[in-house]
C-alpha positions as CSV (number, residue, x, y, z in Angstrom):
1,V,-27.1,22.4,-86.2
2,Q,-25.5,24.1,-89.2
3,L,-25.8,27.7,-90.1
4,Q,-25.4,29.1,-93.6
5,A,-25.1,32.9,-93.9
6,S,-25.4,34.9,-97.0
7,G,-26.1,38.4,-98.3
8,G,-23.0,40.4,-97.5
9,G,-21.3,42.7,-99.9
10,L,-20.1,46.2,-100.7
11,V,-22.4,49.1,-100.3
12,Q,-22.1,52.9,-100.1
13,A,-22.8,54.8,-96.9
14,G,-26.6,55.3,-96.5
15,G,-27.4,52.1,-98.4
16,S,-29.0,48.9,-97.4
17,L,-28.3,45.2,-97.3
18,R,-30.1,42.2,-96.1
19,L,-28.4,39.2,-94.6
20,S,-29.9,35.7,-94.4
21,C,-29.0,32.8,-92.2
22,V,-30.5,29.4,-92.8
23,A,-30.3,26.7,-90.0
24,S,-30.4,23.0,-90.7
25,G,-30.0,19.9,-88.7
26,S,-31.5,19.7,-85.2
27,V,-33.4,23.0,-85.6
28,F,-35.9,22.0,-82.9
29,S,-33.2,22.7,-80.3
30,I,-32.7,26.4,-81.4
31,E,-34.2,28.9,-78.9
32,L,-32.5,32.1,-80.2
33,M,-30.9,33.2,-83.4
34,G,-29.0,36.3,-84.2
35,W,-26.1,38.2,-85.6
36,Y,-22.8,39.4,-84.1
37,R,-20.1,41.2,-86.0
38,Q,-16.4,41.6,-85.7
39,A,-14.2,44.2,-87.3
40,P,-10.5,44.0,-87.6
41,G,-8.8,44.7,-84.3
42,K,-12.1,44.9,-82.4
43,Q,-14.0,42.6,-80.2
44,R,-17.0,40.7,-81.4
45,E,-20.2,42.6,-80.6
46,L,-23.9,42.0,-80.6
47,V,-25.8,43.2,-83.6
48,A,-29.3,41.6,-83.0
49,T,-31.0,38.5,-81.7
50,I,-34.5,37.1,-81.9
51,T,-36.1,34.4,-79.9
52,S,-38.4,31.6,-81.0
53,T,-41.3,33.8,-79.8
54,S,-39.9,36.8,-81.8
55,D,-38.6,38.8,-78.9
56,T,-35.7,41.0,-80.2
57,D,-32.7,42.6,-78.9
58,Y,-30.3,45.0,-80.6
59,G,-26.9,46.4,-80.1
60,D,-26.8,50.1,-79.2
61,S,-24.9,51.0,-82.4
62,V,-27.5,49.5,-84.7
63,R,-30.8,50.1,-82.9
64,G,-33.2,52.0,-85.1
65,R,-31.3,51.2,-88.3
66,F,-31.3,47.4,-88.4
67,T,-34.2,45.0,-88.1
68,I,-34.0,41.3,-87.4
69,S,-36.8,38.9,-88.3
70,R,-37.2,35.2,-88.6
71,D,-39.2,32.7,-90.7
72,N,-39.7,29.7,-88.5
73,A,-41.1,27.6,-91.4
74,E,-37.9,28.2,-93.3
75,N,-35.6,28.1,-90.3
76,T,-34.2,31.4,-91.5
77,V,-33.3,34.6,-89.7
78,Y,-32.9,37.9,-91.6
79,L,-31.1,41.1,-90.8
80,Q,-32.3,44.1,-92.7
81,M,-29.6,46.8,-92.5
82,A,-30.4,50.3,-93.5
83,S,-28.7,53.7,-93.2
84,L,-25.4,51.8,-93.3
85,K,-22.3,53.6,-92.1
86,P,-18.6,52.9,-92.7
87,E,-18.3,51.8,-89.1
88,D,-20.7,49.0,-89.8
89,T,-18.0,47.4,-91.9
90,A,-17.3,44.0,-90.4
91,V,-17.6,40.2,-90.7
92,Y,-21.2,39.4,-89.7
93,L,-21.6,36.1,-87.9
94,C,-24.8,34.1,-87.6
95,Y,-25.4,32.6,-84.2
96,A,-27.9,30.0,-82.8
97,G,-28.5,29.6,-79.1
98,R,-29.7,26.1,-78.3
99,N,-31.5,24.5,-75.4
100,I,-28.5,22.1,-74.9
101,P,-25.9,23.6,-72.7
102,G,-22.5,24.1,-74.4
103,S,-23.8,23.5,-77.9
104,N,-24.5,27.0,-79.3
105,V,-23.4,27.3,-82.9
106,W,-21.7,29.9,-85.0
107,G,-22.0,30.1,-88.7
108,Q,-19.4,31.2,-91.1
109,G,-19.1,34.9,-91.5
110,T,-20.3,37.1,-94.3
111,Q,-18.4,40.3,-95.1
112,V,-20.1,43.6,-95.1
113,T,-18.1,46.6,-96.4
114,V,-19.6,50.1,-96.3
115,T,-17.7,52.8,-98.2
116,S,-17.9,56.5,-97.5
């Protein structure tokens, strides 16, 4: 499985961005997709995940502002981010959890920078 993330950028506080992550390869093995983020000097943290049956989970810091969705036909997961805050600034990493132990996949990061 390979993951290609896109959609990051520079936005002012209060603005919105949408991230996309396209999976390719053995996509039949993917059970869960999602996003994590990592800011300089901080630990990686959960942003949001979505299962193949569209059950979602969100990190406390983004719940109510971010929405994750997926298009199974396009093997794509989206992260709609609204009411962005400077503390949302981070590298956002796409993630795929697979039904093969030890073979979960991380995509390359996409930078999101929120200015005050």
